[in-house]
N, C-alpha and C positions, 0 to 999 in steps of 0.2 A: 568562685568559678561557677558554682551552681546557679548563682544569680544571673550570670551572663548567658548560661544555657537556657534558662527560662525566658530571658529577654529575646534570645535568638529564635526560640520556638514561637514566641508571640509575633515577632517580625515576619517569620516564614508563614505563619497562619494568615497574617494580614495580606502578604504578597499573593498567596494562593487564592485567598478570598477575592482579591482584586482581579486576578486572572479569571476566576470563575464568573465574576460579574461582566468581564469583557467578552467572554465566550458564550454566555447564556443570558441573552437579553429577553425579558418577558414583556408581554403586552396582553391586554384583554379588552373585551367589549361586549355589550349586551344589546340585543334587539328585542323589542316587545312584539309579540305576535298577535294579530287581530283577524277575526272573521266576522263579517257583517259589522265591521267597525268595533266589535267587542274585544277587549283585551282578554285573550284566552291562554297566554303562556309567554315564554321567552326563550331566546337562544343566546347562549353565552359561549364565547370563544376565548381560549388562552393560546397565545402565540409565544413560542419559545424559539429563539434563534441561537444556534451554537456554531462552532467551526464546521460541524458536519452538515448543517442545513437548517431548515425551518420546519417546525411542526405546529400545526393548528389542531388543538383538541376542542371538539365542539359538543356541547350538551344542548339538545333541542327538545322541548316538551311543551305541548299544549293540551288542554282538556276541552274537547268538543262535545257539547251536550251531554256532559257527564262521563264521557269516555276518554281516558288518558291516551295520548298519542306521543310516546317517548321515542327519541332517536338519538344515537350517539355516532359521531364521525371523527375520523382523524385524517387530516390532509398533510402529506409530507412533500417538501420541495427542497431544491438546492438553494443556496443563498442568492442565486440569480433568478429565483422564482420558476425554475424549470421543474415540472412535476416529477415526483418519485412514486407516489401512490396515494390511494384513497380507500379507506375502509369505512363503511357505513352500514349500520345495523339498527333495526327497530321497526316502529310502525310509521307508515306514511299517511294513514287516515284511520278512521274507526274500523274499517273493514279490509285494510291492505297492509302489507309489511314489505320490508326490504332487507336483503342480506347480501351486499355486494362487497367485493374486495378486488382492488386493482393494484398490482405491483409492477413498476416499470424497471426493467433490468436491461441496460444497454439499448438495443434497438427493438426490443420485444416488450409486450405487456402481457403479464399473466393475469387472467381475468376469471373471477368467480362470481357468477350471478345465480343466486338461489342454489340449485343443485348442479348447475353446469360449470365446468372448468375448461378453459381453453387458452391458447396462446395466440396473440395477434401481433403482427409486425407493425411497428410504429411508422407513421408518416410524419413529415415535418409539421410543426405546429399542432400539437396534440395535447389535450387537457382532460383529466378525468372529472366527470360529474355524475350525479345520480338523481333522476327525476327532477323535481323542481329545486333540489339541492338545498341544504342549509344556506342561509344568506351569506355566511362567511365564505363559502366556496364561490359564490357569485362575486364577492368583493375581490378575491384573489384572481379569479378568471379575468375580471376587468383590468387588474394590474398587469396580468400576463399579456393581455391584448395590447395595452399601451407600450409595454416593453418591447413588443415585436412590431412596432410601427403600424398599429391599427390594421391588421390583415382583414381581408374581406370575409374569410371564413376560417374557423378553427375546428379541426376534427375532435370529436368528443368520444371518450370511452365510458361505458362499454360499446356504444354505437352512436351513429349520427354525427352531426356537426352543428356548430353554433355560429351565428352572425351577430356582431355587435356594431351598433351605429350610434354616433353622437347625434342626438336629435335636437339639441339646443340647450337652453338653461332657463332656470326659473329663479326669480327674485322673491324671496319671502321675508317676513318679519319675525324675528325671534329675539326675545328680551329687548324689545324696542330698538333693535338694530337690524339693518338689512342682512339677509343671509342668501348668498348666491350659490345655487347648486347646479352642477352639470347634469343634464338629463340624457339617458341612453335608452335605446331599445335593444333587447336581447331576444333573439329568435332561435329556437331549436332545442331548448332545454325542456320546456313544456310545449303544449300545443299553442302555437301563435306567439304573440309578442309579450314580453315582460317589460315593464317600465321600471327603470332604476335611476335613482338620484344619488350622486356622490359629491363630496366636497372636492376642492381643487387638489387635495393630497391623495385622492383616490379612495378615501374611506366611504364605505357604503352608508348612506343616511336613510334611504327608504327603498324598499323593493315591493312592488305590487305584482303579484304572481297568482298562480292557482295551485291548490293542493291536489292530492291524489283522488279527492272526491269531485274534482272540477269546481270546487267552491273557491271564490276569491280569498286569497290569504295575503295579508300585508305585514311586512316587517319594517319596524321603525326604530332607529337608533335611540337608545334610552332617553337622552335629555330632550328629544325633539318630538315627543309623542303628540303634543297638541297640534302639530302641523298636519297630522294625517288626514283629517277631513278635507282640507284644501287640496292635498295631493291626490286623493281618491277622485274628486270631481275633475281635476285636470287630467288625470290618467284616462278617464272615459273619453274626454274630448280629443286628447292626443291620439289615443288608440283608434278611434273612428277616423280621424284625419288621415291616418296611414293608408286608408283604402280609397280616399277621394280621387286620387290621380289615376286609379286603375279601375274605376267603376265601369263595368261593361254593360251599359244600358243603351236603349235606342237613341239615335241621334236626335238632337233638338229639332223640333219641327215636325215630328211624327204625331201630328194631332189626330189623324184618323188612321186606324189600324183595322184590318179585316183578317180574321182568322178563318180560313177557308178549307172546306173539305173534310174536317174532322167530325168525329161522333161526340156530340155534346151530352154530358151526363146531367140530366135534369133531376136534381135531388129533391125538388118540391113535389113532383108528380111521379117519382120512381120510374122514370122512363128515359129513353135516349132519343136524340135527334141526329140521325145519320146524315152524312153529306151536308153539313151545316155551314152557315156563315154567322160569325159573331162580329158585329160591327161596334167598334170602340171609338169614341170621340172625346178628347180632352180628359181621359182617365175614367170615363163613364161608359157603361155598356148602353148602346143606343138601340140596337135591334138584335134579335136572335131568331133564326129560322132556317129552313132548308135552302140550299143553293137554288137560285132562280126566283126565290121569294123576297130576297133582300137585295136591294140595289146598292152596289159598291161605288162610292163616289170616285171620280177621277182624282188621281194623286194619292190615294190611300196606300199605305204600306201593307203589302199582302204577306201573310204568313201561311205557308202551305202546310196544312195539317192532315192531308190525305193519308189514310191508313192509321191515323193516330186517334187518341181519345182526349177530349177536352174536359177538364174537371174544374170546379170552383177552386180558388186558392185554398190550401189546407190551413187548418188551425192547430196549434199545439197549446192546449189549455193548461199545461203545467210546465212552464219554462222557468228557468233561472238564468237570466241573461248575464252571466258572470264575466264575460269578456267580449271584446268587440268582434272576435272571429265567429261568434255564433250568428251574427247577422248574415254574412255571405253563405254560411253553411246551411242556415235555415232556408234561405231563398233557393239555393241550389237544389234542395229536396222538395221544393214546391210549397214550402210553408210561408204564407204571406201575412199571417196574423199570429201573434203569440200573446198569451196571458202570462205576464211575469208574476209568479206566485211568491214574491218576497225577495227583497234585494236591499242593498245599501241605498239609503234615501238619496243622497247626493249623486251617487254613481248612476242609478237607473234614470234619474231625471236628466242627467247630462247625456246619457246614451240615447234616450228617446228624443231629446231636442236635436241632437246631431242628425239622426235619421230624418226627422220631420223637416229639418231645415236644409236637407240635401248635403249635409257635411259628413255623412256617413252612409253606410249601406246595411239594410236589414229589413225585416218585416215590420208591420204595424205593431206597436207594443201597447197592450192594455195593462196598466199597472195595478196590482193588488198590493196594498200596503200591509206589511206584516206587523203584528203586535204580539209580543210574548209577555209572560209574567216573570217576576223575579224568582230565582231558584237555582239549584245546582246544575240543571240541564237547560237553562235559558239560552236562547239564541238571539244575538244582536243587542243593540243598545236601546231599542224602542220597547220598553217594558212598562206595563201598567198593572199596578196592584191596588189602585184606588179608583173610585168613580171619577174623580177629577182628572187623573192621569189618562184614563180610558177616553173620556170625552175630548181631552186636549189632543190626543194623538189621532183620533178619528177625524177631528176637524182639520188638523194639519194636513192629513192626507187628502181630504176632500178639497181643501183650498189650493192644493198643488197638482190637481189633475188626475188623481188616482180614481179609478172607477170601481174599486172593490176593496174590501178589507179582508185580510187573511189572519185568522186566529191560529196561534201556535201552541205548543204542547204544555207550557207552564202557566197559562192564564188560569186564574182561579175561577171556579164555577160561577160565583156571584158576578164577577167582572165580565164574563162572557155575555151575559144578558145586557149589561150596561153598554158594551161595545156594539152589540147587535141593535139595541134600541136607538142609539145615536146614529149608527150607520143608516138604518132604515128611515130615520127622520130626515136624513139628507138625501135619501134615494139611492144609497149604495147597498148592493147585495153583500152578503158575508159568506166567505168560504173558509176552509182551513182544516186543521187537524182536530181531532177530538181530544181536548186537554186531559192530562193525567187526573184521575179521580172522577172522570165523567164517562158516561156511555154515549153512544151515538144518539139514543133517544133523548137524553138530557141536553145534549148539544143542540139538537134540532128544536126541542121545546124551548130552548133559550133564545132561538132566533137564527141559527145557522141555516142558510139557504142551500148551501152546497157543501160537499165533503170531499176532501182530497184523500186518495188512496183507498183501495178496496179492503185493506186489512181491518179498517174500522167496521165495515159491514160483516166481515168474517167473524170478528170478535163478538158480535151479537148472537151468533148462531150456535146450534148444538154441535159439539165436536166429538168425533170418535177418538179412540185411543191412538190411532195412527195420524192424527191431526186433520184428517179429512172431515167434511161436514156431512151430517145427517140431514139432508134436505127435506125429508119426510116428517121430521120432528116438528111438533107444534111451535117450539121456540124459533126455529128457523123460518117457518111459515109466517109467524107473527112479525119477525124482523122485516121480511120483504114487504108485508102488508103495511107496516108502519112507514117505511120509506116511500112506498107508492102513495099512501094516503096524504103524506105531507109534501108531495111533489119535490122531494129532495133531489138535487142534481148530483150525480156521482162522477167523479174523475178517477177512474180505477188505477191508472199507472201500472198496469200489469207487467209491462216490459221491465220496469225497475226491479220487480220481484223476480222475474225470470233471470235477470243478471245476478242478483244476490244469491239465488238458490242454485245456479248452474254449477256443474262440475267443471273445475278448471282443467280437467283432463280431456274434456269433450272438444270436438271441432267447433270453434267459435263461428266459423263461416256459415254454419247451419242457421244460427241466429242472425248473423250479419254477413250476407254474401259479399259486400263491398269492404270487408274488414281490412284487407291488405292494400286498399287505396287510402286508408286513414294515415295521417301523419304518424311517424314512428313513436313519438311520446305517447300518443293515444293508444297505439297498439300495445305498448308495454303496460300501460295502466290497466286496460281491460283484460288482458290475458291473466293477470293476477287477481282479478275480482271474481269472487264466487266461493265455492265450497270444495273440500276434497270429495272424492266419489262417495264415501260413506255418508257425509253430511248432506250431499245433494240427494241421495236416495231417501233420507229421512224427511226432507222437505218436499219431496215430489207429491205425496198425497195432499199436502196443504196447498201447493201451487195449483194442482188440478182442480181443487175446490174453488180457489179464487177465480180460475177461468170460468167455471160453471156459474159462479155468482153473477158474472157479467151477462151471460146469456139469460139467466132467470130474471135479473133486473130489467133487461131490455124487453123481454117478452111481457113483463108486467106493466110496461109503459113508463118505467122510470127513465128520466133523461140521462143518457150516458154521453159524456163528452171526452174526447180522446186527449190525453196528456201524457207526458213522458217523464217528467222530473229529470231532465237532461239525458244521460246515456250517450249513445253514439250521436254526435251532433247532426241534427236534421234527420238522419236515417232512422232514429229511434221512433219517430212518429210512424214511419212505414211499418216497423216491427210491431208497434202497438196495434195497428189495424190488422196485420196478419194474425196476431194472437186472438183478436176478436172473431175473425173468421174461423180460426181453429176452435174457438169456444162454441161456435154454432151460428153466429150471425152470417147473413148473406153479405157478399162484397158491397152491395148497395147500402145495406144497413151500416156496415163498418165505415164506409166513406161518409155517410151522413153524420156520424159521430165526430168527424173532423171538418165539417163544413156547415151545414144548416143548423145542426143541433147546438153547437157552441154559439153561433150568432144569435139564436133564439134565447139561449141561456143568458147572454149578455144584453138582450133587448136591442140588438143591432141588425136583426134580420130584414128590416126595411131597406138597409143600405148595403148589405153584404151577405155572404154565405151561400149564394147560388148564382147561376148564370142567367140573369134576367135583365131586361131593359130597365134602366134607371139605377142599377146597382153599380158599386165600384168595380172597375175592371181588374179584378184579381182572378187570374186564370193559370192553370197548369196544363201543359200539353205533354202527353206521355206516349211512348211507343207501346203498342199492344193494347189489350183490353182488360183493365183491372176488374171489370164486372164478371169476367170469366175466370181470371187468375189474378188474385189480389196483389201478388208480388210484382205484377207489371206496373204498379203504381210507382215503383222505384225508377222506372225508365224515363226520367224527366228529360225532355229535349228543349223546352222553352218555358220560361216563367214570365208572367206579366203581373206586375204589382202596380196598382193605381195607374195603369196605362203605360208603364215603362217596361221595356223588354229586357230580359236578362238571359244570358247564356250560362247554364248550370256548370258546364265544364270550366269556363273561365272563372266563375265564382269559386269553385272548389280549388282550383289551382292558386287562387288568390290567398287562400288560407291553408295551404300546405298539403291538400289532398292530391294524390297522383292521378285521379280520374279526370 
């Protein structure tokens, strides 16, 4: 009898184990995470399906330049993929974090975002997301969209909405076999468009998005990592193509344009030309003068600039063109030329080609090819630790249209000189960071022509206990004299330090008056960037000294070129110039740092950088007078790039701004 009882218990165990297998079905997947094409981490999900529903447990972690960025999430759904909740907690970048919880109960959602708690009534077709989301959430969102017959829009929690569109398909080769992937665009989770590829079963294969630092981030399903470079290049072309049908430019045939009645800012002679005429023909400035002195040909398109100021097209000398949306945003702010200070090789080549070929919209791009060294804080996949590697990469950039080399933080001191020597042999200037273990003096002595970020100048000088600079100390004076003596060009990026050191409790519209016209994902990102009030107070003396450095360098005759290192798309250049004026520069001096000074630094001042006959027709028309009030430079009414006319309002709306 005992034997039968044991047998019965075994049979019951087998039965219940089989039942458990029927009611708890597990699945998992892994995505490799990349920045600048470099494998920096992974996201792993575990999916458990029971009679009660489906739960995705997500572990997301990467290491960016030595800083761990871990995040954990849990997504809960019914068996029909209707959302029940999302919990997400951790870091979203080196300098930002997230702590969101969304629980859906009946027709209401209970939402916790950081310290805020509230209840929101649900609308039909609602799905929870968080920032750029782990890739797993995007995968399930795509499946939800398909289950609901491809709706035009889905409301997202805690805010906003998302639009998904089938954009086509791509045929790739994997294991010597064709691999056909469906391609989708997703709009509303981050600023702009994400590109997502999925197999026919709806499994996410590749997601090209942006992280919370506005850097491109790629997620690639584990077995298919080798396909990433191909998809990165295609993403650039596809993203630019999305704007070609809506490019608001002058109609074809406007070969002659006359900008009439405005006050031209002459950055060469530090003067203005009131009641002027700027005559443009086939993208080139033909004549500039007072009204009555310039004959306007019959049939010319007239742009009335009465009461307005006409500026040369602005330059951002520290751009990172991480997504196609930067193109319209830059132009809308009057930025007609950017120096891209390091990007993914295939991506920036494709972006530049699309713009130059008229298949995309954006400023003229001057490419600086980034080279780092190997090490725990290295960035990207182009890393040189030997003389041979350094020469190979400099030559590769030169042969592919790059006009400058950028050195990054992990390059070994001996290799810095090799890079500079080879670049100079080819006629390329060298810019960059001061690598770890080097001083600015050593970097310049090794051949650096330009230096990015004012913190490297700050680090040369005598510091007080509160982190301010003692500018009267001989060490500080010697630092300024060294930079002046070597004619080193400085790209301060003061605005990016203001953003990093600001108190998150302060009114952000003081820094950016157009803040609430930004797309909602950008607003959420920037509101959480900065310090608590105590941290901001500690950094204030440091930041004030950085501001003063700009003024002292400028007065010493050191070339200052305005750059932003991203920030508020387009608008950050305006803020950079405002900060220069706060530091003591005149508005004319500040404007020159974003016009003639960068064109001289790049040896392009014979073609661009000022409003003169024979130069490229890159102009900005603004309401008001930025020479009296620098903030008026934000009031852009018309942008002309290479003789093509753009409406800034249409450009902004094209990329999600409400302005």
